[in-house]
KOLGUKE-345883 format. One record per residue (C-alpha): residue number from 1; x, y, z. Coordinates in steps of 0.1 Angstrom, whole numbers, plus 5000, padded with zeros to 4 digits. Layout:
<dodrens>
DODREN     k      x      y      z
DODREN   NUM      X      Y      Z
...
</dodrens>
This chain:
<dodrens>
DODREN     k      x      y      z
DODREN     1   5000   5000   4999
DODREN     2   5030   5021   5006
DODREN     3   5044   5018   4972
DODREN     4   5006   5026   4960
DODREN     5   5010   5058   4977
DODREN     6   5044   5066   4962
DODREN     7   5033   5060   4925
DODREN     8   5001   5077   4929
DODREN     9   5022   5108   4941
DODREN    10   5045   5103   4912
DODREN    11   5015   5102   4885
DODREN    12   5003   5132   4904
DODREN    13   5036   5152   4895
DODREN    14   5052   5152   4927
DODREN    15   5089   5146   4930
DODREN    16   5094   5116   4951
DODREN    17   5123   5094   4951
DODREN    18   5134   5062   4964
DODREN    19   5153   5078   4993
DODREN    20   5123   5094   5004
DODREN    21   5103   5062   5003
DODREN    22   5126   5043   5021
DODREN    23   5131   5071   5049
DODREN    24   5090   5066   5052
DODREN    25   5096   5027   5055
DODREN    26   5120   5031   5082
DODREN    27   5100   5058   5101
DODREN    28   5071   5034   5104
DODREN    29   5090   5007   5114
DODREN    30   5105   5028   5140
DODREN    31   5070   5033   5153
DODREN    32   5068   5071   5146
DODREN    33   5032   5066   5134
DODREN    34   5022   5035   5149
DODREN    35   4986   5025   5145
DODREN    36   4967   5060   5139
DODREN    37   4959   5068   5103
DODREN    38   4961   5105   5113
DODREN    39   5000   5101   5123
DODREN    40   5006   5083   5093
DODREN    41   4992   5112   5071
DODREN    42   5012   5139   5088
DODREN    43   5044   5114   5087
DODREN    44   5040   5106   5051
DODREN    45   5033   5144   5041
DODREN    46   5065   5153   5062
DODREN    47   5088   5127   5045
DODREN    48   5075   5127   5007
DODREN    49   5063   5166   5001
DODREN    50   5092   5191   5002
DODREN    51   5075   5219   4987
DODREN    52   5040   5235   5003
DODREN    53   5027   5240   4965
DODREN    54   5020   5201   4965
DODREN    55   5002   5198   4997
DODREN    56   4970   5198   4981
DODREN    57   4978   5172   4954
DODREN    58   4992   5152   4982
DODREN    59   4960   5153   5000
DODREN    60   4940   5140   4971
DODREN    61   4964   5109   4963
DODREN    62   4962   5098   5000
DODREN    63   4927   5098   5002
DODREN    64   4922   5079   4971
DODREN    65   4948   5054   4982
DODREN    66   4936   5049   5017
DODREN    67   4899   5058   5007
DODREN    68   4878   5038   5034
DODREN    69   4900   5033   5062
DODREN    70   4880   5036   5096
DODREN    71   4894   5032   5132
DODREN    72   4895   5000   5152
DODREN    73   4862   4985   5166
DODREN    74   4855   4995   5199
DODREN    75   4875   5031   5197
DODREN    76   4860   5060   5216
DODREN    77   4839   5081   5197
DODREN    78   4852   5113   5189
DODREN    79   4831   5143   5204
DODREN    80   4836   5178   5185
DODREN    81   4838   5207   5207
DODREN    82   4822   5231   5181
DODREN    83   4831   5270   5188
DODREN    84   4801   5287   5199
DODREN    85   4805   5312   5170
DODREN    86   4799   5284   5145
DODREN    87   4766   5277   5163
DODREN    88   4755   5312   5161
DODREN    89   4764   5315   5125
DODREN    90   4736   5286   5120
DODREN    91   4709   5314   5128
DODREN    92   4716   5333   5100
DODREN    93   4684   5338   5080
DODREN    94   4685   5326   5046
DODREN    95   4655   5343   5023
DODREN    96   4646   5340   4985
DODREN    97   4643   5369   4963
DODREN    98   4605   5370   4969
DODREN    99   4606   5368   5005
DODREN   100   4631   5395   5008
DODREN   101   4605   5421   4986
DODREN   102   4580   5414   5014
DODREN   103   4605   5429   5041
DODREN   104   4599   5466   5043
DODREN   105   4620   5495   5056
DODREN   106   4610   5517   5085
DODREN   107   4610   5547   5065
DODREN   108   4639   5570   5071
DODREN   109   4668   5578   5088
DODREN   110   4649   5596   5117
DODREN   111   4622   5567   5118
DODREN   112   4651   5541   5123
DODREN   113   4672   5559   5151
DODREN   114   4640   5567   5169
DODREN   115   4627   5530   5168
DODREN   116   4661   5516   5175
DODREN   117   4664   5539   5207
DODREN   118   4627   5529   5218
DODREN   119   4636   5491   5212
DODREN   120   4666   5495   5233
DODREN   121   4647   5509   5265
DODREN   122   4619   5481   5261
DODREN   123   4641   5450   5254
DODREN   124   4651   5431   5281
DODREN   125   4662   5397   5267
DODREN   126   4681   5382   5239
DODREN   127   4656   5374   5206
DODREN   128   4661   5351   5175
DODREN   129   4640   5350   5142
DODREN   130   4618   5379   5150
DODREN   131   4607   5408   5132
DODREN   132   4609   5436   5157
DODREN   133   4632   5430   5184
DODREN   134   4671   5434   5184
DODREN   135   4680   5400   5177
DODREN   136   4696   5376   5153
DODREN   137   4684   5358   5122
DODREN   138   4654   5375   5113
DODREN   139   4637   5404   5096
DODREN   140   4642   5431   5123
DODREN   141   4657   5460   5111
DODREN   142   4683   5457   5142
DODREN   143   4707   5430   5149
DODREN   144   4728   5404   5131
DODREN   145   4722   5376   5106
DODREN   146   4691   5384   5094
DODREN   147   4678   5405   5064
DODREN   148   4662   5440   5064
DODREN   149   4667   5466   5035
DODREN   150   4674   5491   5056
DODREN   151   4689   5484   5093
DODREN   152   4715   5488   5117
DODREN   153   4740   5461   5121
DODREN   154   4749   5450   5157
DODREN   155   4771   5421   5167
DODREN   156   4778   5409   5133
DODREN   157   4816   5404   5125
DODREN   158   4810   5410   5087
DODREN   159   4787   5425   5060
DODREN   160   4765   5395   5042
DODREN   161   4738   5416   5024
DODREN   162   4756   5452   5027
DODREN   163   4722   5469   5034
DODREN   164   4731   5481   5065
DODREN   165   4729   5521   5069
DODREN   166   4749   5518   5102
DODREN   167   4770   5497   5121
DODREN   168   4770   5496   5157
DODREN   169   4803   5475   5163
DODREN   170   4840   5483   5169
DODREN   171   4856   5463   5139
DODREN   172   4896   5465   5132
DODREN   173   4911   5471   5098
DODREN   174   4944   5462   5084
DODREN   175   4969   5489   5066
DODREN   176   4977   5483   5030
DODREN   177   5007   5467   5021
DODREN   178   5029   5492   5003
DODREN   179   5058   5461   4996
DODREN   180   5034   5443   4969
DODREN   181   5047   5442   4935
DODREN   182   5019   5453   4908
DODREN   183   5006   5425   4887
DODREN   184   5010   5449   4856
DODREN   185   5038   5471   4845
DODREN   186   5012   5490   4825
DODREN   187   4997   5506   4857
DODREN   188   5029   5518   4869
DODREN   189   5038   5534   4834
DODREN   190   5003   5554   4836
DODREN   191   5011   5569   4872
DODREN   192   5047   5579   4859
DODREN   193   5022   5602   4833
DODREN   194   5019   5623   4866
DODREN   195   5054   5628   4872
DODREN   196   5070   5665   4868
DODREN   197   5106   5665   4874
DODREN   198   5126   5692   4889
DODREN   199   5159   5697   4908
DODREN   200   5158   5713   4942
DODREN   201   5176   5711   4973
DODREN   202   5215   5708   4981
DODREN   203   5237   5703   4951
DODREN   204   5246   5666   4958
DODREN   205   5253   5652   4922
DODREN   206   5278   5657   4900
DODREN   207   5270   5679   4871
DODREN   208   5292   5659   4844
DODREN   209   5283   5684   4812
DODREN   210   5293   5717   4833
DODREN   211   5322   5702   4848
DODREN   212   5338   5694   4812
DODREN   213   5327   5728   4800
DODREN   214   5341   5745   4829
DODREN   215   5372   5724   4829
DODREN   216   5378   5734   4795
DODREN   217   5373   5767   4801
DODREN   218   5401   5766   4827
DODREN   219   5425   5753   4801
DODREN   220   5425   5717   4817
DODREN   221   5423   5726   4852
DODREN   222   5397   5705   4867
DODREN   223   5365   5722   4879
DODREN   224   5340   5700   4895
DODREN   225   5306   5714   4892
DODREN   226   5274   5698   4913
DODREN   227   5237   5702   4909
DODREN   228   5206   5692   4929
DODREN   229   5195   5659   4925
DODREN   230   5166   5653   4901
DODREN   231   5135   5642   4914
DODREN   232   5096   5641   4911
DODREN   233   5083   5675   4923
DODREN   234   5045   5666   4920
DODREN   235   5029   5661   4956
DODREN   236   5003   5636   4960
DODREN   237   4975   5633   4990
DODREN   238   4961   5600   4993
DODREN   239   4928   5593   5009
DODREN   240   4921   5554   5010
DODREN   241   4889   5537   5022
DODREN   242   4897   5509   5044
DODREN   243   4875   5480   5057
DODREN   244   4840   5470   5054
DODREN   245   4834   5463   5017
DODREN   246   4867   5474   5005
DODREN   247   4880   5440   5020
DODREN   248   4870   5427   4989
DODREN   249   4896   5447   4969
DODREN   250   4924   5448   4994
DODREN   251   4948   5434   4968
DODREN   252   4940   5457   4938
DODREN   253   4944   5488   4961
DODREN   254   4976   5475   4978
DODREN   255   4990   5474   4943
DODREN   256   4981   5507   4938
DODREN   257   4993   5521   4974
DODREN   258   5029   5502   4965
DODREN   259   5029   5517   4931
DODREN   260   5023   5551   4943
DODREN   261   5049   5551   4972
DODREN   262   5073   5539   4942
DODREN   263   5069   5570   4920
DODREN   264   5063   5598   4943
DODREN   265   5087   5611   4966
DODREN   266   5061   5640   4981
DODREN   267   5033   5613   4992
DODREN   268   5012   5619   5023
DODREN   269   4983   5594   5030
DODREN   270   4955   5588   5053
DODREN   271   4928   5564   5057
DODREN   272   4891   5569   5063
DODREN   273   4860   5546   5064
DODREN   274   4831   5548   5039
DODREN   275   4833   5587   5036
DODREN   276   4857   5615   5049
DODREN   277   4844   5629   5084
DODREN   278   4858   5651   5109
DODREN   279   4890   5626   5115
DODREN   280   4914   5604   5096
DODREN   281   4942   5581   5106
DODREN   282   4975   5568   5094
DODREN   283   4976   5533   5110
DODREN   284   4943   5512   5109
DODREN   285   4956   5495   5138
DODREN   286   4958   5526   5159
DODREN   287   4927   5540   5143
DODREN   288   4908   5545   5176
DODREN   289   4935   5558   5197
DODREN   290   4955   5580   5171
DODREN   291   4927   5600   5155
DODREN   292   4940   5631   5132
DODREN   293   4914   5658   5128
DODREN   294   4904   5666   5092
DODREN   295   4909   5701   5098
DODREN   296   4947   5698   5106
DODREN   297   4952   5680   5073
DODREN   298   4931   5706   5054
DODREN   299   4957   5732   5068
DODREN   300   4987   5713   5069
DODREN   301   4992   5706   5028
DODREN   302   4993   5735   5003
DODREN   303   4968   5735   4979
DODREN   304   4995   5727   4948
DODREN   305   4990   5689   4962
DODREN   306   4971   5665   4939
DODREN   307   4940   5648   4959
DODREN   308   4935   5612   4950
DODREN   309   4904   5593   4969
DODREN   310   4906   5555   4965
DODREN   311   4876   5539   4977
DODREN   312   4840   5520   4964
DODREN   313   4818   5546   4975
DODREN   314   4794   5521   4985
DODREN   315   4777   5526   5019
DODREN   316   4742   5538   5029
DODREN   317   4732   5570   5016
DODREN   318   4728   5585   5051
DODREN   319   4766   5584   5056
DODREN   320   4770   5610   5030
DODREN   321   4742   5632   5032
DODREN   322   4731   5629   5068
DODREN   323   4747   5643   5103
DODREN   324   4752   5608   5122
DODREN   325   4752   5588   5095
DODREN   326   4789   5577   5099
DODREN   327   4789   5538   5104
DODREN   328   4810   5538   5135
DODREN   329   4808   5569   5153
DODREN   330   4779   5601   5156
DODREN   331   4793   5627   5134
DODREN   332   4779   5661   5136
DODREN   333   4783   5673   5102
DODREN   334   4773   5652   5071
DODREN   335   4803   5634   5052
DODREN   336   4792   5656   5019
DODREN   337   4801   5684   5037
DODREN   338   4836   5672   5047
DODREN   339   4839   5660   5008
DODREN   340   4834   5698   4995
DODREN   341   4858   5712   5020
DODREN   342   4887   5688   5008
DODREN   343   4878   5698   4970
DODREN   344   4876   5735   4979
DODREN   345   4914   5734   4994
DODREN   346   4925   5708   4966
DODREN   347   4908   5715   4933
DODREN   348   4930   5688   4913
DODREN   349   4913   5657   4927
DODREN   350   4900   5624   4914
DODREN   351   4883   5594   4928
DODREN   352   4892   5561   4918
DODREN   353   4865   5531   4924
DODREN   354   4877   5493   4926
DODREN   355   4843   5486   4918
DODREN   356   4835   5481   4880
DODREN   357   4819   5510   4861
DODREN   358   4790   5491   4850
DODREN   359   4777   5482   4887
DODREN   360   4780   5519   4899
DODREN   361   4742   5525   4888
DODREN   362   4731   5495   4913
DODREN   363   4746   5518   4943
DODREN   364   4726   5551   4954
DODREN   365   4759   5564   4975
DODREN   366   4780   5561   4945
DODREN   367   4760   5583   4927
DODREN   368   4757   5610   4951
DODREN   369   4797   5609   4956
DODREN   370   4801   5611   4919
DODREN   371   4779   5640   4917
DODREN   372   4800   5658   4946
DODREN   373   4832   5650   4928
DODREN   374   4820   5670   4893
DODREN   375   4819   5633   4878
DODREN   376   4855   5633   4885
DODREN   377   4849   5595   4896
DODREN   378   4871   5566   4878
DODREN   379   4873   5529   4877
DODREN   380   4904   5513   4890
DODREN   381   4916   5499   4858
DODREN   382   4944   5507   4832
DODREN   383   4918   5531   4814
DODREN   384   4904   5547   4843
DODREN   385   4938   5553   4859
DODREN   386   4948   5572   4823
DODREN   387   4918   5593   4825
DODREN   388   4919   5603   4863
DODREN   389   4958   5610   4855
DODREN   390   4948   5631   4824
DODREN   391   4923   5652   4848
DODREN   392   4951   5659   4877
DODREN   393   4975   5670   4850
DODREN   394   4952   5696   4835
</dodrens>
């Protein structure tokens, strides 16, 4: 049977040699795996697989060779310790399209907040599967793992239907990785169109042409000429949406972030969630403790900076147009007000959206943000990036 395993691995393309096969036999004879199939699986994998890329193929071959093996008679039945959060997920409500159409919203932001306050004051115990109380797995506007076209998500670790108008939870976001290499050189080339080279600062670079000319002028007496280093003089302010629905676009945004870091010497970047409000942050891991007032950013960077928003603009419309609409805190001023302030400070501004442009019409908030931006929203594609750079350079 061991020979069948080795032959199966070879047919699957794994580089298994006679030396590794003999090592496996010796380990079995020494009692390393004893009588446990699970122990033998890990032993065989450790001996026969030298590259983690082959682990999946090893699992398939092992399953085919040892299919049907069971534990000895009278063995103790394994009792599974299922995590509590898995059991909670079983209460997630699954509705058909027809059933979803029957579930009605409460009728606006004010009514939703007023009803939530009332439910919170009245409710004294947990609830599941209903349409009224704060609970799980129902059609109530308040709670987790249910469905409502316009609700407040409470106690759910991630978005499912993306219909919540407010999220009453503390969530953790991850920083974008600026070490990721771009998948295509064309994106990097598009960014280079935004560069404008200039020589500024201390004279640290040898000016060879001037040195030769001056040396010749002085009858061969060496006269070194120095000049400032040539660098990209364009200044970029990058505001990045993080968390929530943007988790679907982390790889693409990381590639963009990596390219921007490589191409522009004068780069400043901040994070926000869904829409810009009264504060932003530098590090997603410290976004609750190291918040930076947006007014400070507005007054810190000159108007010659190029402003680039990166986000899917997919949120509740209330998050843009209403005070208090922010997903994670109570904002005294609407997101629309803050967006207009940034555009008034930096007139050269664009919004890059990683969502395919054909899907924008299905999300109301995308249309609102696009209108505020004066239609300067572009898809995060080669063509979209090219059009955005053209906008910034005019």
